[in-house]
N, C-alpha and C positions, 0 to 999 in steps of 0.2 A: 343871524338866526339860523340854527341848524334845522334842516328839513329832512323828512323821510324820503327815501327813494320810492318810486312807484311800485306797487305790488297788488296782488289780488288776495283778498282775505277770505278764508273759508271757516265756517263755524259748525263743525260736526257735533252731533248730539250723542254719538256712541264711539266707543273705542275702535270698533271694526271700521267705522266710517273714517276715522282719523288715520288709521293705518292704510286704508285704501288710498287716501289722498297723498300720503307720503310716497307710496309706490307709484301712483299716477304722475306725480311731479318730481320724480327722483332727480337729484342734482340741482334743483331750482327751488327748494322748499325749506322753510324753517318752522319749527314748532314755537308757539308762544303760550305761556301759562299766564303769569301775572304781567309780564312784559317789562319788569323793572330793570332787567339787564339787556334784553334783546333790543328794545326800542332805542335807548341811547347808543348802542353799538351800531344799529342801522343808521342813525343820524350821523355817526362818525364814519360811515361807509366801510365799517369793518365787515358787515354782512349786507349783501344787496339781493336778497331772494326775490324771485318773481312771484312766489306764492308763500303765504303765511297761514298756517293752520292753527287756529285757536282752540284751546282745550277747556275753556271755562264752561262750555255747554255740556260737558260730560259729567253729570252729577255723580255717577258711580265711582268717581275717583276722589271724592271728598269725604273722608271719614277717619275716625280714630276709634279702633276697636281693641278690646282686651279679650284674648282667648287663652285657653289652657296653656298653649305653647308660647305665649308672649303677647306682644302688642303689635298691631298692624296699623299703619298710617298711610292713607291714600296720597298719591302724588299731588293732587290738587288741593289738599288741605293747606290753608294759608298759614304763613308764619305767625300771624297774630293769633290764629286759633290754637296753634301749638303752644304759644306762650301763655295763653289764658286757660288752657285745658286743665281742669282739676286732676284728671287722670294722669296726664303727663307730668304735672307738678309733683304729684304724689309718688308715681312709679319711676319717672325718668327726670328727676329734677335738673340734671345737667343739660338735658335737651331743652327743657323749658327756659332755662337761664340763657342758653345760647340763642334760642329763638328771640328772646326779649332784647337781645343786643344787636340784632341784625338791622342795619340801616336806621330809619326813623319810623314813627308810627304809621304814616301814610303808606310807605312802601311795604311795611309788614302786613297791612291789610290787603295788598295786592299780590305780593310775592308768595310763592308756594314752596312746599317742601321739595317737590320734584324739580322745580326750577332751580332751587338752591343746590340740590345734589348735582345737577348738571351745569352749574354755573361755569361760564367760560373763564379760563385762567386770565389773570390780569398782569400787566406790566406797565411801568412808567413810560416805556417807549412804544407801547401798543395802544393803550386806551387814551388816544388823543384824536383830534380832528384830522381829516384827510390832509388839509393844508399843512398842519404841523408835521405829520408823518412824511409827507412828500418832501418838505424842506430838509428833513434828516436823511432822506434816501430810503425810507421805509425800513422794515425789519424782517427777520427770519419768519416770524409768525404771520405776517401779512404783506404781500407784494414785494418783499425784499429778499436779500440773500445773506445778510449779515445780522448776527446777534449783537446788539449793542451792550448787553450785559456781560457776555463771555465772548470776546472778540473773535476767537478762533473756534467758537462753539459751532457744532453742526446740529445741535438739538435745542429747541426752544426751552427756556427756563422760566417762562412766565409763571406766576405764583397762583396756587389754589387759594381761593379767598372765601370759600363757603363754610360758614360757621357750623352748619349741621353735620358736615362730613366727619370731622375728627371726633365729635361727640359720639355719633352713631358707630364709628369704627371702634371706639373704646368700649362700647357696649356689645360688640360682636354682632352688629346688624348685618342684614343682607338686603338686596333689592330684587324685586320681581319685575321682569322686563317682558313686554309683549311685542311681537313682530309678526310678519307674514308667515314665518316658519313655526309659529306657536309661541309658547311662553317658556321662559327660563328664569332660574333664580341663581344668584351668585353672591358670595360674601362681598360686602362693600369694600373691603380691603383689596379685593381683586378687581373691582370695578374701575379703579383709578390706575392710570398708566403714567410712566415717567416722561411724558412728552407734553410740553406746553401747548402744542398746536392741536393735538387730538389726545386729550388726557383721560378719556373714559373708554371702556370697552363697548359702549353703546353703538350699534350700527346705525347708519343713516335712516333706515326704515323701521327703527324700533322706538318704543316709548317706555320710559320708566313709569310703572303704574302703582308701585307700593314699596314702602320700606317695612321690613319685618325685624322686630327687636325681640330677642329671647327674653323670657320672663326673668327679671333680675333675681338672682338667688337671695335668700334671706340675709340681711345685713350688708348687702353690697353698698359701698360708699362711692360716690361719684362727684366730680367737680369740674368746673370749666372756667378758664381765665382768658381774657382777651385784652390785647394791647392795641390801641389805635390813637391817632393824633387827636381827633375830635370824638369824644365819647358819644355824641348824639347821632352821628351819621356815617362815620368812615368805615371803609373796609378794614379788615385786621392787618396790623403790621406783624402780629404774632398771636397764635392761640395755643393753648395747652388744655387737653382733655384727659381726665384720669378716671379710672374705675378700679376699685380694689376691694378685697375682703380682708378682715382681720379676725383672728380667733378670740376666745374669751380672755386670753392673756395679752391682747392687743399686739399680737405678732402678725406680721404681714403674710397674707396668702397670695392668691392669684392677683396679678397686677397688670393692667394695660395702661399705657401712657402714649398719647398721640400728639404730635406737634405739627402745626400747619402754618400756612402763609410763608413757607420757606421756598419750595419748589413747586413743580407741576402737580404733585399729589401730596396729600397728608402723609406725614412720616411717623409710622409706629416705631417707638423707641425699642431697640433690640437689647438682648442680653440682660433681661431683668430678673431671671431666675435666681441670680446670686443674692438678691435682696429678700427672698422669701424666708420666712421663719425667724425674721429679726424684729425686735420691737420697733414700732412706728413712732420714733421720737425725732428730736432735732438732728441727731447725728445721721440717721438714715435719710431724712429729707435732704440734708446737705449733700450726702453722697449721691442720691438720686439726681439732684440738680447738677452735680458735676458730671454724671454719666450722660445726661441730656446735652449739656454744654459740649461734651467731647464729640457727640454724634451729629450735632446739628450745625450747619454752616450757612447762614443767610447770605443772600446775594443782593446786588443793587437793583433787583427787579421791582422793588417797592421804594417809594420816595421817603424812606426812613433809614438812617445810617445802619448798615448791616453789622458793623462791629458792636454798636450799642445794643442792637437786637439780640446778638449772641450773648453779650455779657449779662443781659437782664434775664436770660432764660432760667438760671437757677432760682431767681427770685420768683418768677411766675410759676415754676414747678412747685415751689414751696407753698405759694398761695393757693394753688389748686388743691394740693394735698391737705392744707389747713382747712379750706372750705369744705372738702369732703368729710374730713374728720369731725368738724363741728356741726355738720348737718344732723337733723333729727333722724333717729333710726326708722 
């Protein structure tokens, strides 16, 4: 039986109180929202904080609001609430679909958007018990000096596994962050860093308080596809999020395509301008799939064959585009 290490739990009722606790216990503290990721990681001794600050008591961080400039979602909004929200289903269907595919029903009731956005990267050599990791000699991400995925690697390549991130990136979202130095907002694409150990720009004394999604332009199409071994509960082996516009002649306009579960951050597919102005048919979808295949190179950081994950990419891209195309206007 895996047990939790000893810690002191704090239950602030305001954002200011939570930030003060982070400053007071700097270097010895972790935030907990729903706990669906932190608790098992603590049982595996991946984290052993002396203080844990719970955010459930901060009611001001739980909301879904539509404003003239877009949609705002509080960090403590549960994944289940996102999936059920009629507003999200109508305005951001790819986000609702991604939320509905995170873990299982019980975990969706506990997990939060903020927690999912800040989800620790995962690796088959990292997310194990202390006994297992010790027998292997530990790894670059925790207690060791060697990356077992890339033997000569000097940077951790643990994989981003948060379903909400690629979708929100495809929709041009930003995050609002609060800290002792005030608030700041940054594009979600800039929030993630190419380092599996510290893969976000969030400082240790800061808290993600809100995601902001621009109002989708009329006719915006969006889709999300996820590959996993067990469809009921598993983390993704591969995800593809797409958002695009077409004109009256069904010619492609603006296009964003984000692939995740490859490396430490979601990967926005580059060089897509060449596809603009062309009819969105089978040929274009096939060429888009080939472009994604060329840019994306899965690693052995997930316990699913990387060659298979790469070869299936064009199929998943096509399915995401088909899903978006077939969705109601």
